[in-house]
N, C-alpha and C positions, 0 to 999 in steps of 0.2 A: 314632450320630452325638450327636459331642459336643456343646459346649453352650458352650465357655469356648475362644477361642482368643486367638495372637499378634495373627493381622489378619484383619481384616473386611470382602473386599472388596464391596459392594454394587453389583450390577450385572454378568452375566456375558455381557455383548458383546463384542468384538471387542475394545475396549481394557483390560477388565473380567481378562477370559479372558485374555490378555497378560500383563497382572502376573503374574497367578495360575502361570499358565508360567515365565516368568523367576524368582520364587519358590522353583519346583519344585526340590526335591534339598533345598532349604537346611534350617534347624535353625527354622524359622517353622511353626508350626503354621498354615493358609492357610485361612479359608472362602471359598467365593464364593457370594450367593445370587445367584442367575438367576428372573425370573418361569415364562417358556421353553422348554423345550430346539426349538431352529431342526428342519426337519421333513429329512428324511433325504433325502442326494441322491440321481438316479441318474439312468444316461446317458443321453441324448435326453431328458429333461423339458424344459421351457421354462424360458429362461433369466430369472432374478430383474428384477424393475424395480431394485433399489438395488444400485447397481457403485460400484465405487472405482477408482479411478486408485491402485495403488501403487508408490510412488517406489521405488529401487533401498536406499535403507536401512532402511526399511519391511522389503524384500524381508531384508535381511541382518539382521534383527530378527528376524525369523519364523524364517531356517533357523537363528539362529543361540539360542533356544528352543525347537528340531524341530520346529515346524510347519510348515514351506513344505513338506515332500513332501507334505502332505495335501491342500495345496493344486492342488499342480501337479497330484497325479494322481485331480484332481476333474475341477475344468475351470478355464483360466483364459487369458487371451492376451495376447505378448509386446506391447508397442511400442515400432521402432525411430524411428520419427520424431514431429514434433510439426508440424504447421503454423498461422501467427498469421497473422488482416492484418484488416481494416477493408474500404477500400470496394473494392477489387479484388486479387482474388486473384494477381495477376500481380508483387507487391508482397510479397507473404504473407512473414514470416521461417519462414523452414524449419529447427528443431533437429535433428539426424541422429546418430542411435551414432555412428554409423559417423565425422563428422568428430572424436570424442574417442576414437574410439577402442578404444568398445564396444561388448557386441551389444547393447545395446534403454538405453532411459529407462525403460520397471517394464511391467508387467504389470494391467491392469482384471481385475480378479476380483469376482465377485455377492459381498457383504455376508456373505452366510449360509453361502456356502464356504468365507468366512476366518473367522468365528465356531466353524462345525463342526470347519476342522484343529485349532484352536484348543485347546474342550472337548474334542475326543481328544487334548488332548496333554497337558491337566494330567488327566483322570483317571487318568494312568501315573506321576505324581506318588503316593507315599504320606502326604505330609505336605500334599498340599490336599484336602477335601473337597467337590463341588459337591453344593447343598445345589439343587437344581431336579426340578422346576415351585415356587416357593417365590415368593408376592408377599410383600414387605413392606409392613405394617399402620402401624409407629410407629419411628421413629429415634431413639432415648433420648441425644444424646449429652453425654457426661461425659470429660472429660480423661485420658484412659489407663485408660477404662474404660467401653466405649458400648456401650448394648443395641439390638438389631435385633428388634422384634416382628413374628413373621409374622402372617399370618392364620392358618392353625392352631393359632395359640396358643405355637408354640413361643418361646424367646429364645436370638438365640444374644449372645453376647458378645465384643469385642474389646478389646485394650487401644491396637491404632489400627484406627481406620477410612476406608476407601479409597472413597472415591465414584465412579463410574464410572459412575453412573446416570443420564447424560442430561443435557436441558438446563435441565430441572427437577427437580434433581437433591433430594433429601431429604435427605438428608445431607449437601448443601450448604445448607439452610437451617435442618437442626436444628443446626447446626455455629456459626448465624446471619451466614453471609457471605453479603454480600450481592455483589449484578450492576449492573452499569452494561449494557443495553443498548439496540437501537433497531433497530427493521423495514425493510430493505427494501421500497421501492417496487415491486421483482421478487417473480415466483415461478419456480420449476422447475419445466417440465414436462416430462416426462422421458418420455420409447417406445422399448418395446423392440419393432425390428421382425426381419424377413428381408430380405434383400440380394439381390442376381439374381447377384452375382457374391463369390465368395470368402472365407475372412480374408483384412483386413488387416492392415498391420502399420504402419498410421498413424493419428493424434488429430489432427484441426482443429477451430477455434475462427474463427467469424466476429466481429467486433463489429455490433454492430449501436443505435441509438440507446436501440430499448427493453430492451435486453439479448445477451447471446451468442445465436450459434446454435451446437453445438457438435456433433459425433460420434466416438464411442469404440468401436472395435471389438471383439466379442466372437466366442468361438470358430466354427467353421464360414461357413456363410451368415449368422449373426446380427449384430448392433451394436444400439450403445446411444443416441438420438437427445436432446440437449438442448436444448429450447428456452424460455433466459429472455422474459419479457414483462412485462406490470404486471396486475396480478390481474384486472381486467375481462376481458383478452384470455385470459389464459388459461383464468379459467370459460366465456367462449366459444371457447375448442378443444378446452375438452373437452366439449363440450355439441355435438360435431357428429358426425357417423355416422365408423365408420372408413371410408371411399372420399372422403369428405369431408373427411377430417383428411389423411388421404394425395392428396388431391389438393395443400392448401393449402401441407405439407410441400413437395411436389416445388414450387410455384409462390416459397416462400420462401425455404432453403435456397439456397446457391448447385450451382451444375452439380454442383460436386464431389458431394456427395450421393448421386449417380448412382440407378439402379433398386432405388427402394422396395415390395418386389414383398407386402410383408403386415405389416401390424400386428396384433404380440398382444396387447399390454397397455398403459396409460400411467396416466398418475397425476402428481402435482401435490404440493409442500409449499412449505410462505411460509420466506422466507428473515431472516437473523437473523443480527444483529451482537452475541455477549455475552462480558463479560468478567469475571468474578468479581472481588473488588475483594481475595481472597487467595487462596490455593491449596491454603496451611495451617494451621493449628492446631494446640496442643498436644494428641495423639491424633489429627489428623482429617488425610486430605493426599487434592487433586480432582484429576482428571485427563479427557483428554477431553473429552467435550460440557461436562460438570459445571463443567468450568476456565474453556471459553469454546468460541465458535461464530464459524465467519465464512463469507463469502461462497463459497460453492464454486467460482465463474470460474476459477480454476486447479489446483481440484482438491488441494488441500490439507490439508484437517480431517482425514482419517483418518489421514495422517503427521505431521502435527504433534502428533493424539494419541499414534503409536505412539511418537515423539521423548518423550515424558513419562510412556511407560510404559518404555522403555530409563534413563533420568535417574533416573526415581521407585524402579529396582529399582538400580541403581547407591548409590544413596545408600542404601537400605535394607540390601545385600549387604554392606557397605562396614560399614556401621555394626554388623553381625552379626562379621564379621572385629576390629572393634575394640573390642565387647563396649560401644559403647554403646547409649544409650537409645537403642529405634527411633523409638518412637513421642514422641519428647520434641520439644518448637518448635526447638530449637538443631541438632538432625537434620534435619528437614523441610526446613527455611527452604533448605538447603542444595539441594535439589531445586527449590524457589520460583525460587530466586534461578539457576538452571541455565534456568530454562526460560520465566518468565514475559514476562522479557524478550525472547524469540526469538519466543515466542509472538502478541506485542503487537507484532514489527515484521511480521510476517505479514499481522495482522491489519490493520494502518496500508496497509498494500500491497495489500490489497486492495480497501480499503476509495475508496484514488484508483486504483484502475483502473476503477473499479465511478465515480465522480461523474468522471473525467476523460471515460469512454467511452461515458455515460448520458446522452446529448442531443445536441443537433444544431448548434449555433455552431460556424458557416464555420470562423472564423482555428484555432479550436480540432481542429474537423474535421482543416485542413492539419495543421495540428502533428505529429497521431496518426498519421497517414499517412505523413509524413516520418520520423518517429520511429520507425513501426519500419520503413521501409523500409531507414534508416541500419543497424540493430540489424544486418541480414542480410547486411548489408558489411564490419562491422565483425571484423575479421579474429583479434582479441586480448579481446574482452567475451565477444563468444556462447559460446565452449567453458566460461567459468565461469560467465556462467549458466545453463549448460547444465547442470554437474556441481551446480550449489548448486542448481537443482531435482530434482536427482536424490537429491540428500543423500550426494555423494562428493568436497562441497568444503565447509567453514563450521565451524561447532560444531556436531558432532554425539556423540550419548554412545556411548558407548566399544561398548555393548552393540551398538549399531547401526551401527559404524564398520566397513569391511571391510580385513582386515592384509593 
């Protein structure tokens, strides 16, 4: 195992592993440092709690870097329709892939399966070393030559350090990059369930004053439920017996939930809005949650992370082709300029949804329902919204753009 690399990626989750795959086959010598290798996938094992709705743009990226086959050969669920409403499902806005001539809107995939497929792919590249399991003890940032000290005493040196190590990024902290953040007065309770009906092709979300109620289809007779609520209510729901919890689901969720036969697992996580004050410095770049965390109500967190991947890889591969200093601030600024504005726009949009829908103000409630009803009847606007959410319209990095 080498100790000196051109690029050291701290974090081998979905975003970090995808960056390594995108740089596979280049002249860069790349190391990926990851704490734990995910458990192997076996057919018939229970679905994981943590899932993501991968957009068509994310799918395109994963195809282009060679990881998509590893996902669909394991387990995934395409969805073709998405329904959104507040007071009455009769006034819901329906987004349908058939209406824009597409086969699907996206895929619901367990995070572990996406990570497994990416790690499997990156190991096929001779210029990429996966250092795993390996926990980071210390990050010593220095422009153009940073050191990552591992808990076993090894020191990994890189000219460019990429932080893909999550919201509490050690790379970001070592580089002295600040953040702006606040916690939402909501938590997300996620439940993995068995339904009485076979695999669905629709995902839906009902807005309530305490937060959305969401249904995400999974393969077979399985689904993922997301119940956004205040921290006190989430604590109460987590303390219920399985039977009492399912009773609460049937009493609270809309009739569209259908019959839920079994609760397999549940968990919860807090919701935070966080943005790094810079994505880059000389010899360092941040991607995914290390750079930004958003409210997950539209399921865009991992998708904007994958767009970071596509843009950062594009900038680095162009620098390789042009003979530019890939670790220089001038080079890395191209990535930041392309992504920061887009991510901030998505964060502000999610904030607006959170503040507009998380209250019971009657005039605002009427306006919300009128807005959702009108949106479903706009023949020209809705297709553009659908394509934008899928990542096939608007500013999309080349590596995630369909040809």
